C-alpha positions in Angstrom: 86.8 119.4 149.2 86.2 122.6 147.2 88.9 125.3 147.2 88.9 129.0 146.3 92.4 130.0 145.0 93.9 133.5 145.1 97.3 134.1 143.4 99.0 135.9 140.5 102.7 135.2 139.7 104.5 132.1 138.2 105.3 130.6 141.6 101.7 130.9 142.6 100.7 129.1 139.4 103.0 126.3 140.5 101.0 125.8 143.7 97.7 125.8 141.7 99.1 123.3 139.2 100.1 120.9 142.1 96.6 121.2 143.6 95.1 120.3 140.3 97.6 117.5 139.8 96.4 116.0 143.1 92.8 116.3 141.9 91.6 118.9 144.3 88.5 120.7 143.0 89.1 124.4 142.4 85.8 126.3 142.6 87.2 129.6 141.3 90.5 131.5 140.8 91.0 135.2 141.8 94.1 136.9 140.2 95.2 140.4 139.3 94.0 142.2 136.2 96.0 141.7 133.0 98.9 144.1 132.9 100.7 145.9 130.0 104.1 144.4 129.3 107.0 144.8 126.8 107.8 147.6 124.5 104.3 147.4 122.9 102.7 147.5 126.3 100.3 144.6 125.3 97.9 143.5 128.0 99.2 140.2 129.4 97.4 137.8 131.7 99.0 136.5 134.9 100.6 133.0 135.0 97.8 132.0 137.3 95.1 133.2 134.9 96.7 131.3 132.0 96.8 128.1 133.9 93.2 128.6 135.2 91.9 129.2 131.6 93.8 126.1 130.4 92.1 124.1 133.2 88.6 125.6 132.4 88.4 127.2 135.9 86.3 130.4 136.5 88.6 133.4 136.7 87.8 136.6 138.6 90.1 139.6 138.1 89.0 142.5 140.3 90.9 145.8 140.6 89.8 145.6 144.3 88.1 142.9 146.3 86.3 145.5 148.4 83.7 146.0 145.7 80.3 144.7 146.9 79.5 143.1 143.5 82.8 141.3 143.5 82.3 140.0 147.0 78.8 138.8 146.1 80.1 137.0 143.0 82.8 135.2 145.0 80.5 134.2 147.8 78.2 132.4 145.2 80.8 129.7 144.8 80.7 126.9 147.4 84.1 126.5 149.0 85.5 124.6 152.1 88.8 126.5 152.2 90.5 129.5 150.4 94.2 129.2 149.6 96.1 132.4 149.0 99.7 132.7 147.7 101.1 135.9 146.4 97.7 137.3 145.3 98.9 140.9 145.6 95.7 142.5 147.1 93.8 142.9 150.3 91.2 140.2 151.0 88.2 141.6 153.0 86.7 139.9 156.0 83.5 138.9 154.1 85.6 136.7 151.8 88.3 135.3 154.1 85.8 134.4 156.9 83.3 132.7 154.6 84.8 129.1 154.2 84.2 126.7 157.1 87.9 125.7 156.9 89.1 129.3 156.8 91.4 131.1 154.4 95.0 129.9 154.5 97.9 132.0 153.2 101.3 130.7 152.2 103.8 133.4 153.3 107.5 133.4 152.3 109.1 133.9 155.8 109.1 132.4 159.3 106.4 134.6 160.7 106.2 136.9 162.7 109.4 137.9 160.9 109.2 139.9 157.7 105.5 140.6 157.5 104.7 142.4 154.3 105.1 142.4 150.6 108.7 141.3 150.1 109.7 138.7 152.7 112.0 136.7 150.5 113.9 139.7 149.2 114.1 141.0 152.8 115.8 137.8 154.0 118.5 138.1 151.3 119.0 141.8 151.9 119.5 141.1 155.6 122.2 138.5 154.7 120.4 135.6 156.3 121.5 132.1 155.9 118.0 130.7 156.4 114.4 131.7 156.1 111.3 129.7 155.5 107.6 129.5 154.8 104.6 129.8 157.0 101.0 128.7 156.6 98.7 131.1 158.5 95.1 132.0 158.6 94.1 135.3 157.0 93.0 138.0 159.4 92.2 141.8 159.2 95.8 142.6 160.1 98.4 141.8 157.4 100.3 138.5 158.0 99.3 138.5 161.6 96.9 135.5 161.7 97.4 132.3 163.6 100.1 129.9 162.4 99.2 126.4 161.2 102.7 125.2 160.3 106.0 126.4 159.0 109.3 125.1 157.7 112.9 126.3 157.3 114.7 126.9 154.0 118.5 127.4 153.6 119.8 130.5 151.8 123.1 130.1 150.0 125.4 132.9 148.8 124.4 132.1 145.2 120.7 132.2 145.9 118.7 134.9 144.1 115.0 135.8 144.7 114.2 133.5 141.8 116.0 130.4 143.2 114.9 131.1 146.8 111.2 131.6 146.0 111.3 128.3 144.1 112.6 126.5 147.2 110.1 128.1 149.4 107.2 127.4 147.0 108.1 123.8 146.6 108.3 123.1 150.3 105.3 125.2 151.1 103.3 123.3 148.4 104.2 119.9 149.8 103.1 121.1 153.3 99.8 122.5 152.0 98.9 119.2 150.2 99.9 117.2 153.3 97.7 119.5 155.4 94.7 119.2 153.0 94.9 115.4 153.2 94.1 115.7 157.0 91.0 118.0 156.5 88.0 117.0 158.5 85.5 119.8 157.8 86.8 122.4 160.2 89.7 124.7 160.8 93.2 123.2 161.3 94.9 123.5 164.7 96.8 126.8 164.9 98.6 129.0 167.4 98.9 132.8 167.8 101.9 134.7 166.6 104.2 136.4 169.1 103.4 140.0 167.9 106.2 141.5 170.1 108.7 139.8 167.7 107.1 141.0 164.5 109.3 142.7 161.9 108.2 144.2 158.6 109.3 144.6 155.0 108.2 147.1 152.4 107.0 146.8 148.8 109.9 147.1 146.3 109.9 150.3 144.3 111.6 151.1 141.0 114.2 153.4 142.8 115.3 150.5 145.0 117.0 149.0 142.0 119.6 151.7 141.6 123.0 150.7 143.0 124.9 152.9 145.4 128.5 151.9 145.3 129.3 153.5 148.6 127.7 150.5 150.2 129.8 147.4 151.2 130.4 144.5 148.9 128.0 142.3 151.0 125.2 144.9 150.8 125.6 145.3 147.0 125.9 141.6 146.4 122.8 140.9 148.4 120.8 143.7 146.7 121.6 142.3 143.3 120.7 138.8 144.4 117.5 139.9 146.1 116.1 141.7 143.1 117.0 139.1 140.4 115.0 138.3 138.3 112.0 140.5 138.9 113.7 143.9 139.7 117.2 143.8 138.1 119.6 146.3 139.7 121.3 148.9 137.5 123.9 151.7 137.3 125.3 153.8 134.5 128.4 153.1 132.4 129.5 155.6 129.7 126.2 157.3 129.9 124.2 154.2 129.3 122.2 152.0 131.7 124.0 148.8 132.8 121.8 146.1 134.3 123.7 143.9 136.7 122.2 140.5 137.0 124.8 138.6 139.0 128.0 139.3 140.9 130.5 137.1 142.7 132.3 137.8 146.0 136.1 138.0 146.0 138.9 138.5 148.5 140.4 141.3 146.4 140.6 144.9 147.6 141.5 148.3 146.0 142.3 151.8 147.2 140.6 153.3 144.1 137.3 155.3 144.6 134.2 153.2 145.0 132.5 152.4 141.7 135.9 152.2 139.9 136.2 149.3 137.5 139.1 147.0 138.1 140.5 144.4 135.7 141.6 141.5 137.9 142.9 139.3 135.0 142.2 138.8 131.3 138.8 137.3 132.0 137.6 139.0 135.2 136.2 142.5 135.7 135.1 143.9 139.1 134.2 147.1 140.7 135.2 148.7 144.0 132.7 149.0 146.8 132.5 151.4 149.7 134.5 149.2 152.0 137.3 148.8 149.4 136.3 145.2 148.6 135.9 144.3 144.9 132.8 142.6 143.6 133.2 140.6 140.4 130.8 141.3 137.5 129.4 137.9 136.5 126.4 138.7 134.3 125.4 142.1 132.9 123.4 143.8 130.2 124.4 147.1 128.6 121.6 149.2 127.3 120.2 147.9 124.0 122.4 144.8 124.2 121.8 141.2 125.2 122.6 139.8 128.6 126.2 138.7 128.6 128.9 137.3 130.9 131.3 139.6 132.7 134.1 138.2 130.6 132.3 139.1 127.3 131.5 142.5 128.7 135.2 143.1 129.5 136.2 142.0 126.0 133.7 144.3 124.4 134.3 147.6 126.2 138.1 148.1 126.0 138.3 149.4 129.5 140.0 152.8 130.0 142.0 153.7 133.1 139.9 155.5 135.7 136.5 154.4 134.4 133.7 154.0 136.9 130.2 152.8 137.3 127.9 155.5 138.4 
């Protein structure tokens, strides 16, 4: 079996590494162009590209797959199936319809729920206790193709995007490899989605990271979890940016205005939310400082009466 692989981030690289470990032949890899990162804005290859180069696989990095030259280049490679996971671009009909076995996408929700770019974050933001993965065929309409299989994944109150995507990726990868072992030279059995039950999620934007302390403690806790570690939430403290990596729920309440910092004991600092509940600061980073525990942050700031997060 020959496979065309489309993916970009670290969790997509995990799937690629498992396919290679199980000795599947990868004909080519398509990933996003190198991006400038860090203070020096140095061009950095995606995790998928790094793994592909280490494995001596052909790498294609188009700005758009709608380019006719790119389409022609990809169609030169013999493939039985395309596998797509978090590629981050639209795949045109000429490419996804080419393999005899079709083009299979691993999606991070139980479709038709949360079609779109941020299904894992959306499940956390919605305060769900479970989500899942879906293997579905690529079609013209985003995440609307027929479903091959799916599986549920539990969401705990401590799960972040980082931990939840890891669970989804591991279970989804096991299912893909199980499925590939049954390949007989044609498309796998599948069933249409119920389009009347479809819900959608949007692409995360930089402004979505800013915390609004008028929200409830559950909304804020979920926002912080959903964006960790790729889009860390932030606020302002004493005129500087304060990144909030992790919070803990508590049963404490306060009549102080929302955003007010409250010292619960010698080791614990929290802030008041819009519904008067207090969220505990567990892991933070003040501008130009290292990431630290809430306890260390409390010890370092010498909290003044009436101070707030903005």
